[in-house]
C-alpha positions as CSV (number, residue, x, y, z in Angstrom):
1,M,84.3,150.4,-111.4
2,N,81.7,152.9,-112.5
3,R,79.6,152.2,-109.5
4,L,82.7,152.6,-107.3
5,R,83.4,155.9,-108.9
6,L,79.8,157.0,-108.4
7,L,79.9,156.0,-104.8
8,D,83.2,157.9,-104.4
9,Q,81.6,161.0,-105.9
10,Q,78.6,160.7,-103.6
11,K,80.7,160.4,-100.5
12,A,82.9,163.4,-101.6
13,V,79.7,165.5,-102.0
14,E,78.4,164.4,-98.6
15,L,81.7,165.3,-96.9
16,G,81.9,168.6,-98.7
17,L,85.0,167.7,-100.6
18,A,83.3,168.0,-104.0
19,D,80.6,170.0,-105.6
20,D,77.4,168.2,-106.5
21,N,77.6,169.8,-110.0
22,A,81.0,168.2,-110.6
23,I,81.6,166.1,-113.6
24,R,80.2,162.6,-113.2
25,P,82.2,159.5,-114.2
26,G,81.5,158.7,-117.9
27,D,80.8,162.3,-118.9
28,A,82.7,163.4,-122.0
29,I,85.3,166.1,-121.2
30,S,86.6,168.1,-124.1
31,V,90.4,168.4,-124.5
32,A,90.3,172.1,-123.9
33,D,88.1,171.7,-120.8
34,G,90.3,169.0,-119.4
35,W,93.4,171.2,-119.7
36,N,91.5,174.1,-118.1
37,F,90.5,171.9,-115.1
38,Y,94.1,170.7,-114.8
39,L,95.6,174.1,-115.0
40,E,93.1,175.5,-112.6
41,Y,93.9,172.7,-110.1
42,G,97.7,173.3,-110.6
43,G,97.2,177.1,-110.1
44,R,95.8,176.8,-106.6
45,S,97.8,178.2,-103.7
46,R,101.2,176.6,-103.3
47,V,100.3,175.9,-99.7
48,L,97.5,173.7,-101.0
49,G,99.9,171.8,-103.4
50,G,99.7,174.1,-106.4
51,V,102.7,174.6,-108.7
52,S,104.9,177.6,-109.2
53,P,103.9,180.3,-111.7
54,G,106.8,179.3,-113.9
55,T,105.7,175.7,-113.9
56,L,102.1,176.7,-114.7
57,Q,103.4,178.8,-117.6
58,R,105.3,175.7,-118.9
59,Y,102.2,173.6,-118.6
60,G,100.4,176.2,-120.7
61,A,102.9,175.8,-123.5
62,V,102.4,172.0,-123.4
63,R,98.6,172.6,-123.5
64,D,98.8,174.8,-126.5
65,K,100.8,172.3,-128.6
66,H,98.6,169.4,-127.5
67,V,95.3,171.2,-128.2
68,K,96.6,172.2,-131.6
69,F,97.6,168.5,-132.4
70,C,94.2,167.3,-131.2
71,A,92.3,169.8,-133.3
72,K,94.4,168.8,-136.4
73,H,93.5,165.1,-135.9
74,G,89.8,165.7,-135.1
75,I,90.1,164.7,-131.4
76,V,87.5,166.5,-129.4
77,N,87.2,164.6,-126.1
78,W,89.8,163.1,-123.8
79,G,88.2,159.7,-124.4
80,D,89.2,160.0,-128.0
81,F,92.9,160.5,-127.2
82,S,94.0,156.9,-127.3
83,K,97.3,155.2,-126.6
84,Q,97.9,155.2,-130.4
85,M,97.4,158.9,-130.6
86,M,99.7,159.4,-127.6
87,E,102.4,157.5,-129.4
88,K,101.8,159.5,-132.6
89,Y,102.0,162.7,-130.6
90,G,105.2,161.5,-128.9
91,N,106.8,160.6,-132.2
92,R,105.9,164.0,-133.7
93,L,107.5,165.7,-130.7
94,S,110.7,163.6,-130.8
95,R,111.4,164.9,-134.3
96,S,111.7,168.5,-133.1
97,F,112.5,168.4,-129.4
98,A,115.0,166.9,-126.9
99,D,114.2,163.7,-125.0
100,R,113.6,165.6,-121.7
101,T,111.0,167.8,-123.4
102,V,109.2,164.8,-124.9
103,F,109.3,163.0,-121.5
104,L,107.9,166.1,-119.7
105,E,105.1,166.6,-122.2
106,L,104.0,163.0,-122.4
107,T,104.1,162.6,-118.6
108,L,102.1,165.8,-118.2
109,I,99.5,164.6,-120.7
110,K,99.2,161.3,-118.8
111,S,98.6,163.3,-115.6
112,V,95.9,165.4,-117.2
113,T,94.3,162.3,-118.6
114,N,94.2,160.7,-115.2
């Protein structure tokens, strides 16, 4: 799978779809950087598939809570945010927020992870 990802990256660079300085598969991405990449991607023009300003603002609120949780639990990189930590985070959210909010936040975090 790593070789396939590397080939995909090489072809994207050749076709001008990606920057050669882009993050390589296997590179550690900090939680804060991962969120910044995701929000930057979501903030692109709506014509190109970006989200509305209100949605981007909502994503920022999710980011703030998640980054705070990760810092409290010593999670620095996305690779350290395991399924177990996702469940712990979801359980923590469910004590204070409605099910729809918990669903939105966990789904968003899964999207950022992917």
